[in-house]
C-alpha positions in Angstrom: -9.5 -134.0 -55.5 -6.9 -133.5 -57.7 -5.2 -136.0 -60.4 -1.7 -137.4 -59.1 0.8 -136.6 -61.4 1.8 -138.9 -64.6 4.0 -141.6 -63.6 7.7 -141.7 -65.2 8.0 -144.9 -67.5 11.3 -145.5 -66.3 13.1 -145.2 -62.7 15.2 -142.2 -62.4 19.1 -142.6 -62.5 21.5 -140.6 -60.4 22.9 -138.7 -63.6 21.9 -138.0 -67.0 21.2 -140.6 -69.6 23.8 -140.9 -72.3 20.9 -142.9 -74.7 17.1 -142.5 -73.7 13.8 -143.4 -75.7 10.7 -142.7 -74.6 7.7 -144.2 -75.8 9.3 -144.5 -79.4 6.9 -145.7 -81.9 8.2 -146.7 -85.5 5.6 -147.4 -88.0 6.8 -147.8 -91.8 4.5 -146.7 -94.6 3.4 -150.2 -95.5 1.5 -150.3 -92.1 3.8 -152.6 -90.1 4.2 -151.4 -86.7 8.1 -152.1 -85.7 8.0 -150.6 -82.1 5.4 -149.5 -80.0 6.1 -147.3 -77.1 9.4 -148.8 -76.6 11.2 -146.9 -73.5 14.7 -147.4 -72.0 17.6 -145.2 -70.7 21.2 -146.1 -70.8 23.7 -144.3 -68.3 27.3 -143.9 -68.5 29.0 -147.7 -67.5 26.0 -149.5 -68.7 25.6 -152.2 -71.0 22.5 -152.6 -73.1 21.7 -155.4 -75.2 18.9 -155.8 -77.7 17.0 -159.5 -77.6 14.4 -161.0 -79.3 13.0 -162.9 -82.0 13.8 -162.2 -85.9 11.4 -159.0 -87.0 10.5 -157.6 -83.4 12.3 -154.5 -84.0 15.7 -154.8 -82.7 17.6 -153.3 -86.1 14.8 -150.6 -86.3 15.8 -149.6 -82.8 19.6 -149.4 -83.6 19.3 -147.4 -86.8 16.7 -144.8 -85.4 19.4 -144.4 -82.5 22.1 -144.3 -85.2 19.6 -141.5 -87.0 
């Protein structure tokens, strides 16, 4: 019996996303894991908020997006 195809972590959108993260992990040289398997898509006209406690990786995610 063949294995089923892998599932997409996010629902498919009608158009290409303007921004997408797929299983993003960021570990600093000190060994601190700031992000672990973060996935999201932002499409045209959508609004995204990053909400969470201090130290959860919000600024790290924004820095990765900014390059």
